[in-house]
N, CA, C and O atoms as a printed pandas DataFrame, in Angstrom:
     atom_number atom_name residue_name chain_id  residue_number  x_coord  y_coord  z_coord
0              1         N          MET        A               1  -14.171    7.608  -10.696
1              2        CA          MET        A               1  -13.181    7.001  -10.783
2              3         C          MET        A               1  -12.712    6.642   -9.284
3              4         O          MET        A               1  -12.098    7.423   -8.558
4              5         N          ALA        A               2  -13.085    5.387   -8.953
5              6        CA          ALA        A               2  -12.791    4.926   -7.742
6              7         C          ALA        A               2  -11.218    4.465   -7.515
7              8         O          ALA        A               2  -10.696    3.438   -7.947
8              9         N          VAL        A               3  -10.488    5.704   -6.565
9             10        CA          VAL        A               3   -9.212    5.064   -6.425
10            11         C          VAL        A               3   -8.923    3.910   -5.359
11            12         O          VAL        A               3   -9.700    3.626   -4.448
12            13         N          LYS        A               4   -7.767    3.319   -5.584
13            14        CA          LYS        A               4   -7.382    2.277   -4.641
14            15         C          LYS        A               4   -5.605    2.287   -4.448
15            16         O          LYS        A               4   -4.749    2.388   -5.326
16            17         N          ILE        A               5   -5.445    2.141   -2.965
17            18        CA          ILE        A               5   -4.001    1.825   -2.666
18            19         C          ILE        A               5   -3.688    0.210   -2.512
19            20         O          ILE        A               5   -4.205   -0.445   -1.606
20            21         N          ARG        A               6   -2.699   -0.430   -3.588
21            22        CA          ARG        A               6   -2.962   -1.769   -3.841
22            23         C          ARG        A               6   -1.447   -2.002   -4.292
23            24         O          ARG        A               6   -0.642   -1.107   -4.553
24            25         N          LEU        A               7   -1.188   -3.545   -4.339
25            26        CA          LEU        A               7    0.153   -3.658   -4.313
26            27         C          LEU        A               7   -0.079   -4.330   -5.966
27            28         O          LEU        A               7   -0.987   -5.023   -6.424
28            29         N          ALA        A               8    1.297   -3.722   -6.645
29            30        CA          ALA        A               8    1.450   -4.130   -8.199
30            31         C          ALA        A               8    2.760   -4.990   -7.927
31            32         O          ALA        A               8    3.629   -4.544   -7.178
32            33         N          ARG        A               9    2.878   -6.107   -8.483
33            34        CA          ARG        A               9    3.668   -7.444   -8.268
34            35         C          ARG        A               9    4.937   -6.853   -9.378
35            36         O          ARG        A               9    4.567   -6.276  -10.401
36            37         N          HIS        A              10    6.364   -7.031   -9.116
37            38        CA          HIS        A              10    7.144   -7.001   -9.759
38            39         C          HIS        A              10    8.108   -8.047   -9.332
39            40         O          HIS        A              10    7.841   -8.931   -8.519
40            41         N          GLY        A              11    9.310   -7.881   -9.967
41            42        CA          GLY        A              11   10.496   -9.003   -9.735
42            43         C          GLY        A              11   10.332  -10.374  -10.821
43            44         O          GLY        A              11    9.610  -10.532  -11.805
44            45         N          ALA        A              12   11.178  -11.121  -10.269
45            46        CA          ALA        A              12   11.544  -12.656  -11.012
46            47         C          ALA        A              12   10.567  -13.384  -10.654
47            48         O          ALA        A              12    9.837  -13.018   -9.733
48            49         N          LYS        A              13   10.369  -14.544  -11.309
49            50        CA          LYS        A              13    9.667  -15.872  -10.876
50            51         C          LYS        A              13   10.244  -16.308   -9.440
51            52         O          LYS        A              13   11.409  -16.476   -9.077
52            53         N          LYS        A              14    9.231  -16.412   -8.863
53            54        CA          LYS        A              14    9.450  -17.059   -7.290
54            55         C          LYS        A              14   10.348  -16.120   -6.261
55            56         O          LYS        A              14   11.031  -16.496   -5.308
56            57         N          ARG        A              15   10.130  -14.790   -6.753
57            58        CA          ARG        A              15   11.174  -13.678   -5.900
58            59         C          ARG        A              15   10.254  -12.706   -6.300
59            60         O          ARG        A              15   10.460  -11.959   -7.257
60            61         N          PRO        A              16    9.064  -12.677   -5.482
61            62        CA          PRO        A              16    8.080  -11.286   -5.572
62            63         C          PRO        A              16    8.731  -10.194   -5.105
63            64         O          PRO        A              16    9.581  -10.351   -4.229
64            65         N          PHE        A              17    8.461   -8.994   -5.575
65            66        CA          PHE        A              17    8.811   -7.482   -4.990
66            67         C          PHE        A              17    7.404   -6.665   -5.405
67            68         O          PHE        A              17    6.812   -6.904   -6.457
68            69         N          TYR        A              18    7.040   -5.861   -4.617
69            70        CA          TYR        A              18    5.820   -5.245   -4.782
70            71         C          TYR        A              18    6.278   -3.465   -4.709
71            72         O          TYR        A              18    7.109   -2.810   -4.080
72            73         N          ARG        A              19    5.305   -3.198   -5.642
73            74        CA          ARG        A              19    5.152   -1.456   -5.426
74            75         C          ARG        A              19    4.122   -1.189   -4.494
75            76         O          ARG        A              19    3.685   -2.330   -4.340
76            77         N          ILE        A              20    3.557   -0.592   -3.896
77            78        CA          ILE        A              20    2.722   -0.032   -3.024
78            79         C          ILE        A              20    1.894    1.163   -3.842
79            80         O          ILE        A              20    2.043    2.303   -3.403
80            81         N          VAL        A              21    0.993    0.970   -5.057
81            82        CA          VAL        A              21    0.667    2.236   -5.588
82            83         C          VAL        A              21   -0.720    2.666   -5.513
83            84         O          VAL        A              21   -1.665    1.964   -5.154
84            85         N          VAL        A              22   -0.770    4.200   -5.980
85            86        CA          VAL        A              22   -2.382    4.336   -6.389
86            87         C          VAL        A              22   -2.922    4.388   -7.594
87            88         O          VAL        A              22   -2.503    5.161   -8.455
88            89         N          THR        A              23   -3.780    3.677   -7.753
89            90        CA          THR        A              23   -4.537    3.058   -8.945
90            91         C          THR        A              23   -5.739    3.654   -8.700
91            92         O          THR        A              23   -6.245    4.009   -7.636
92            93         N          ASP        A              24   -6.324    3.748  -10.377
93            94        CA          ASP        A              24   -7.686    3.521  -10.567
94            95         C          ASP        A              24   -7.856    2.198   -9.901
95            96         O          ASP        A              24   -6.812    1.638   -9.567
96            97         N          SER        A              25   -9.024    1.580   -9.641
97            98        CA          SER        A              25   -9.862    0.229   -9.104
98            99         C          SER        A              25   -9.613   -0.564  -10.386
99           100         O          SER        A              25   -9.130   -1.694  -10.329
100          101         N          GLU        A              26  -10.011    0.145  -11.789
101          102        CA          GLU        A              26  -10.380   -0.583  -13.308
102          103         C          GLU        A              26   -9.249   -0.872  -13.926
103          104         O          GLU        A              26   -9.284   -1.556  -14.949
104          105         N          SER        A              27   -7.890   -0.337  -13.338
105          106        CA          SER        A              27   -6.796   -0.706  -13.925
106          107         C          SER        A              27   -6.247   -2.212  -13.635
107          108         O          SER        A              27   -6.532   -2.942  -12.686
108          109         N          PRO        A              28   -5.611   -2.393  -14.437
109          110        CA          PRO        A              28   -5.050   -3.988  -14.187
110          111         C          PRO        A              28   -3.856   -3.800  -12.914
111          112         O          PRO        A              28   -3.244   -2.830  -12.467
112          113         N          ARG        A              29   -3.892   -5.513  -12.551
113          114        CA          ARG        A              29   -2.999   -5.172  -11.542
114          115         C          ARG        A              29   -1.293   -4.609  -11.722
115          116         O          ARG        A              29   -0.844   -3.767  -10.944
116          117         N          ASP        A              30   -0.605   -5.094  -12.642
117          118        CA          ASP        A              30    0.688   -4.276  -12.715
118          119         C          ASP        A              30    0.506   -3.264  -13.829
119          120         O          ASP        A              30    1.355   -3.164  -14.714
120          121         N          GLY        A              31   -0.732   -2.410  -13.800
121          122        CA          GLY        A              31   -0.707   -1.600  -15.372
122          123         C          GLY        A              31   -0.515   -0.153  -14.863
123          124         O          GLY        A              31    0.370    0.193  -14.080
124          125         N          ARG        A              32   -1.158    0.392  -15.234
125          126        CA          ARG        A              32   -1.305    2.239  -15.064
126          127         C          ARG        A              32   -1.473    2.504  -13.641
127          128         O          ARG        A              32   -2.158    1.828  -12.873
128          129         N          PHE        A              33   -0.882    3.406  -13.388
129          130        CA          PHE        A              33   -0.905    3.612  -11.764
130          131         C          PHE        A              33   -0.732    5.331  -11.757
131          132         O          PHE        A              33   -0.026    5.903  -12.588
132          133         N          ILE        A              34   -1.319    5.886  -10.929
133          134        CA          ILE        A              34   -0.896    7.353  -10.631
134          135         C          ILE        A              34   -0.123    7.489   -9.911
135          136         O          ILE        A              34    0.469    8.531  -10.190
136          137         N          GLU        A              35    0.380    6.918   -8.860
137          138        CA          GLU        A              35    1.732    7.001   -7.762
138          139         C          GLU        A              35    2.199    6.132   -7.279
139          140         O          GLU        A              35    1.327    5.438   -6.756
140          141         N          ILE        A              36    3.460    5.628   -7.109
141          142        CA          ILE        A              36    4.244    4.950   -6.003
142          143         C          ILE        A              36    4.494    5.598   -4.770
143          144         O          ILE        A              36    5.262    6.546   -4.604
144          145         N          VAL        A              37    3.575    4.848   -3.634
145          146        CA          VAL        A              37    3.815    5.398   -2.273
146          147         C          VAL        A              37    4.985    4.416   -1.616
147          148         O          VAL        A              37    5.644    4.837   -0.665
148          149         N          GLY        A              38    5.201    3.169   -2.129
149          150        CA          GLY        A              38    6.069    2.399   -1.069
150          151         C          GLY        A              38    6.431    1.438   -1.759
151          152         O          GLY        A              38    6.154    1.292   -2.950
152          153         N          THR        A              39    7.101    0.673   -1.065
153          154        CA          THR        A              39    7.559   -0.808   -1.844
154          155         C          THR        A              39    6.974   -1.757   -0.437
155          156         O          THR        A              39    6.490   -1.342    0.616
156          157         N          TYR        A              40    7.251   -3.244   -0.919
157          158        CA          TYR        A              40    7.058   -4.098   -0.123
158          159         C          TYR        A              40    8.238   -5.205   -0.635
159          160         O          TYR        A              40    8.521   -5.276   -1.830
160          161         N          ASN        A              41    8.746   -5.863    0.145
161          162        CA          ASN        A              41    9.725   -7.123   -0.196
162          163         C          ASN        A              41    9.820   -8.244    0.616
163          164         O          ASN        A              41   10.787   -8.540    1.318
164          165         N          PRO        A              42    8.819   -8.833    0.496
165          166        CA          PRO        A              42    7.998  -10.080    1.286
166          167         C          PRO        A              42    9.870  -11.277    1.525
167          168         O          PRO        A              42   10.279  -11.917    2.493
168          169         N          VAL        A              43   10.332  -11.102    0.441
169          170        CA          VAL        A              43   11.317  -12.093    0.495
170          171         C          VAL        A              43   12.511  -12.187    1.642
171          172         O          VAL        A              43   12.903  -13.153    2.296
172          173         N          ALA        A              44   12.900  -10.906    1.628
173          174        CA          ALA        A              44   14.000  -10.486    2.672
174          175         C          ALA        A              44   13.607  -11.031    4.083
175          176         O          ALA        A              44   12.450  -11.414    4.256
176          177         N          GLU        A              45   14.369  -11.075    4.933
177          178        CA          GLU        A              45   14.356  -11.399    6.510
178          179         C          GLU        A              45   14.908  -10.610    6.875
179          180         O          GLU        A              45   16.011  -10.417    6.363
180          181         N          PRO        A              46   14.437   -9.715    7.971
181          182        CA          PRO        A              46   12.582   -9.260    7.782
182          183         C          PRO        A              46   12.261   -8.748    6.603
183          184         O          PRO        A              46   13.042   -8.241    5.797
184          185         N          ALA        A              47   10.985   -8.893    6.487
185          186        CA          ALA        A              47   10.409   -8.202    5.217
186          187         C          ALA        A              47   10.944   -6.782    5.337
187          188         O          ALA        A              47   11.189   -6.329    6.455
188          189         N          GLN        A              48   11.139   -6.046    4.219
189          190        CA          GLN        A              48   11.312   -4.778    4.152
190          191         C          GLN        A              48   10.299   -4.264    3.453
191          192         O          GLN        A              48   10.031   -4.700    2.333
192          193         N          ILE        A              49    9.420   -2.999    4.186
193          194        CA          ILE        A              49    8.857   -2.007    3.660
194          195         C          ILE        A              49    9.144   -0.513    4.054
195          196         O          ILE        A              49    9.431   -0.047    5.156
196          197         N          ASP        A              50    8.982    0.112    2.815
197          198        CA          ASP        A              50    9.157    1.440    2.755
198          199         C          ASP        A              50    7.652    2.294    2.086
199          200         O          ASP        A              50    6.958    2.085    1.090
200          201         N          LEU        A              51    7.608    3.176    3.046
201          202        CA          LEU        A              51    6.218    3.944    2.754
202          203         C          LEU        A              51    6.452    5.389    2.862
203          204         O          LEU        A              51    7.356    5.770    3.606
204          205         N          LYS        A              52    5.922    6.028    2.371
205          206        CA          LYS        A              52    5.800    7.555    2.135
206          207         C          LYS        A              52    4.601    8.019    2.710
207          208         O          LYS        A              52    3.652    8.438    2.048
208          209         N          ASP        A              53    4.641    7.939    4.088
209          210        CA          ASP        A              53    3.544    8.458    4.864
210          211         C          ASP        A              53    2.636    9.636    4.691
211          212         O          ASP        A              53    1.485    9.886    5.049
212          213         N          GLU        A              54    3.497   10.227    4.062
213          214        CA          GLU        A              54    2.439   11.890    3.791
214          215         C          GLU        A              54    1.905   11.895    2.530
215          216         O          GLU        A              54    0.943   12.629    2.302
216          217         N          ARG        A              55    2.435   11.098    1.547
217          218        CA          ARG        A              55    1.529   10.913    0.359
218          219         C          ARG        A              55    0.451    9.824    0.411
219          220         O          ARG        A              55   -0.469    9.982   -0.391
220          221         N          ILE        A              56    0.405    8.907    1.091
221          222        CA          ILE        A              56   -0.633    7.830    2.043
222          223         C          ILE        A              56   -1.586    8.521    2.190
223          224         O          ILE        A              56   -2.567    8.664    1.460
224          225         N          LYS        A              57   -1.221    9.183    3.575
225          226        CA          LYS        A              57   -2.451    9.870    4.420
226          227         C          LYS        A              57   -2.884   11.258    3.158
227          228         O          LYS        A              57   -3.853   11.986    3.373
228          229         N          HIS        A              58   -2.244   11.381    2.240
229          230        CA          HIS        A              58   -2.932   12.352    1.260
230          231         C          HIS        A              58   -4.213   11.873    0.693
231          232         O          HIS        A              58   -5.362   12.313    0.730
232          233         N          TRP        A              59   -3.478   10.500   -0.017
233          234        CA          TRP        A              59   -4.644    9.935   -0.905
234          235         C          TRP        A              59   -5.628    9.633    0.040
235          236         O          TRP        A              59   -6.794    9.723   -0.346
236          237         N          MET        A              60   -5.384    9.247    1.352
237          238        CA          MET        A              60   -6.524    8.509    2.021
238          239         C          MET        A              60   -7.638    9.390    2.323
239          240         O          MET        A              60   -8.848    9.171    2.363
240          241         N          GLU        A              61   -6.809   10.652    2.569
241          242        CA          GLU        A              61   -8.180   12.088    2.927
242          243         C          GLU        A              61   -8.535   12.152    1.685
243          244         O          GLU        A              61   -9.669   12.630    1.713
244          245         N          SER        A              62   -8.175   11.910    0.371
245          246        CA          SER        A              62   -8.823   12.597   -0.735
246          247         C          SER        A              62   -9.706   11.239   -1.450
247          248         O          SER        A              62  -10.091   11.215   -2.619
248          249         N          GLY        A              63   -9.926   10.057   -0.353
249          250        CA          GLY        A              63  -10.840    9.069   -0.603
250          251         C          GLY        A              63  -10.041    7.917   -1.244
251          252         O          GLY        A              63  -10.715    7.007   -1.726
252          253         N          ALA        A              64   -8.873    7.840   -1.307
253          254        CA          ALA        A              64   -8.431    6.538   -1.569
254          255         C          ALA        A              64   -8.607    5.199   -0.529
255          256         O          ALA        A              64   -8.385    5.228    0.682
256          257         N          LEU        A              65   -9.026    4.114   -1.251
257          258        CA          LEU        A              65   -9.544    3.007   -0.299
258          259         C          LEU        A              65   -8.054    2.050   -0.298
259          260         O          LEU        A              65   -7.586    1.789   -1.406
260          261         N          PRO        A              66   -7.335    1.544    0.924
261          262        CA          PRO        A              66   -6.486    0.657    0.494
262          263         C          PRO        A              66   -7.192   -0.796    0.645
263          264         O          PRO        A              66   -8.075   -0.994    1.480
264          265         N          THR        A              67   -6.780   -1.666   -0.132
265          266        CA          THR        A              67   -6.959   -3.247   -0.137
266          267         C          THR        A              67   -6.612   -3.864    1.286
267          268         O          THR        A              67   -5.911   -3.314    2.135
268          269         N          HIS        A              68   -7.230   -5.112    1.397
269          270        CA          HIS        A              68   -6.886   -5.694    2.839
270          271         C          HIS        A              68   -5.634   -5.778    2.802
271          272         O          HIS        A              68   -5.123   -5.569    3.902
272          273         N          THR        A              69   -5.124   -5.937    2.212
273          274        CA          THR        A              69   -3.466   -6.643    2.203
274          275         C          THR        A              69   -2.655   -5.462    2.458
275          276         O          THR        A              69   -1.738   -5.536    3.276
276          277         N          VAL        A              70   -2.913   -4.330    1.808
277          278        CA          VAL        A              70   -2.302   -3.105    2.091
278          279         C          VAL        A              70   -2.613   -2.581    3.535
279          280         O          VAL        A              70   -1.773   -2.164    4.332
280          281         N          ARG        A              71   -3.887   -2.669    3.721
281          282        CA          ARG        A              71   -4.595   -2.206    5.159
282          283         C          ARG        A              71   -3.653   -2.739    6.393
283          284         O          ARG        A              71   -3.151   -2.107    7.323
284          285         N          ASN        A              72   -3.593   -4.247    6.031
285          286        CA          ASN        A              72   -2.645   -4.825    7.069
286          287         C          ASN        A              72   -1.445   -4.710    7.116
287          288         O          ASN        A              72   -0.864   -4.996    8.163
288          289         N          ILE        A              73   -0.770   -4.278    6.043
289          290        CA          ILE        A              73    0.877   -3.457    6.151
290          291         C          ILE        A              73    1.071   -2.491    6.939
291          292         O          ILE        A              73    1.920   -2.378    7.824
292          293         N          LEU        A              74    0.012   -1.556    6.503
293          294        CA          LEU        A              74   -0.233   -0.285    7.046
294          295         C          LEU        A              74   -0.289   -0.290    8.687
295          296         O          LEU        A              74    0.395    0.466    9.378
296          297         N          LYS        A              75   -1.269   -1.320    9.233
297          298        CA          LYS        A              75   -1.598   -0.991   10.533
298          299         C          LYS        A              75   -0.325   -1.858   11.187
299          300         O          LYS        A              75   -0.211   -1.677   12.400
300          301         N          ASN        A              76    0.754   -2.864   10.527
301          302        CA          ASN        A              76    1.638   -3.859   11.224
302          303         C          ASN        A              76    2.794   -2.633   11.149
303          304         O          ASN        A              76    3.895   -2.924   11.616
304          305         N          GLN        A              77    2.630   -1.405   10.642
305          306        CA          GLN        A              77    3.774   -0.374   10.371
306          307         C          GLN        A              77    3.594    0.703   11.197
307          308         O          GLN        A              77    4.412    1.609   11.348
308          309         N          GLY        A              78    2.207    0.581   11.893
309          310        CA          GLY        A              78    1.819    1.847   12.722
310          311         C          GLY        A              78    1.381    3.004   12.352
311          312         O          GLY        A              78    1.309    4.050   12.996
312          313         N          PHE        A              79    0.975    2.676   10.859
313          314        CA          PHE        A              79    0.102    3.634   10.408
314          315         C          PHE        A              79   -0.756    4.482   10.723
315          316         O          PHE        A              79   -0.724    5.699   10.542
316          317         N          PHE        A              80   -1.848    3.602   11.390
317          318        CA          PHE        A              80   -2.940    4.189   11.530
318          319         C          PHE        A              80   -3.042    3.826   13.286
319          320         O          PHE        A              80   -3.019    2.736   13.859
320          321         N          SER        A              81   -3.158    5.202   13.821
321          322        CA          SER        A              81   -3.410    5.463   15.181
322          323         C          SER        A              81   -4.492    4.851   15.784
323          324         O          SER        A              81   -5.631    4.824   15.317
324          325         N          GLU        A              82   -3.983    4.168   17.232
325          326        CA          GLU        A              82   -5.074    3.659   18.014
326          327         C          GLU        A              82   -6.225    4.748   18.457
327          328         O          GLU        A              82   -5.974    5.919   18.743
328          329         N          ALA        A              83   -7.295    4.260   18.461
329          330        CA          ALA        A              83   -8.413    5.194   18.718
330          331         C          ALA        A              83   -8.115    5.220   20.403
331          332         O          ALA        A              83   -7.570    4.286   20.992
332          333         N          PRO        A              84   -8.545    6.375   21.002
333          334        CA          PRO        A              84   -8.558    6.527   22.408
334          335         C          PRO        A              84   -9.483    5.715   23.271
335          336         O          PRO        A              84  -10.687    5.621   23.036
336          337         N          GLN        A              85   -8.985    5.238   24.096
337          338        CA          GLN        A              85  -10.086    4.404   24.854
338          339         C          GLN        A              85  -10.403    5.122   26.063
339          340         O          GLN        A              85   -9.688    5.906   26.687
340          341         N          GLU        A              86  -11.736    4.688   26.333
341          342        CA          GLU        A              86  -12.655    5.164   27.060
342          343         C          GLU        A              86  -12.484    4.639   28.378
343          344         O          GLU        A              86  -12.360    3.415   28.418
344          345         N          ALA        A              87  -12.442    5.307   29.568
345          346        CA          ALA        A              87  -12.272    4.960   30.686
346          347         C          ALA        A              87  -13.858    4.233   31.279
347          348         O          ALA        A              87  -13.945    3.793   32.426
């Protein structure tokens, strides 16, 4: 079972709201998930993002891979610490 951290779409037509979920990679986009680890509302100005940092770290240490979009969201929120620069 390959585990992914990805977006599950909710909300109304033309008003998307996303849950950031941990799910089996073969599950449907909005289908069964293992755990909700955050939310993302791109409609709000500025976009509202709520993350459960400890749970995301736990799942990534367990081998879960974030999708490109989730990786960009995490990077913009400062989730990944930058590698130390060598002199």
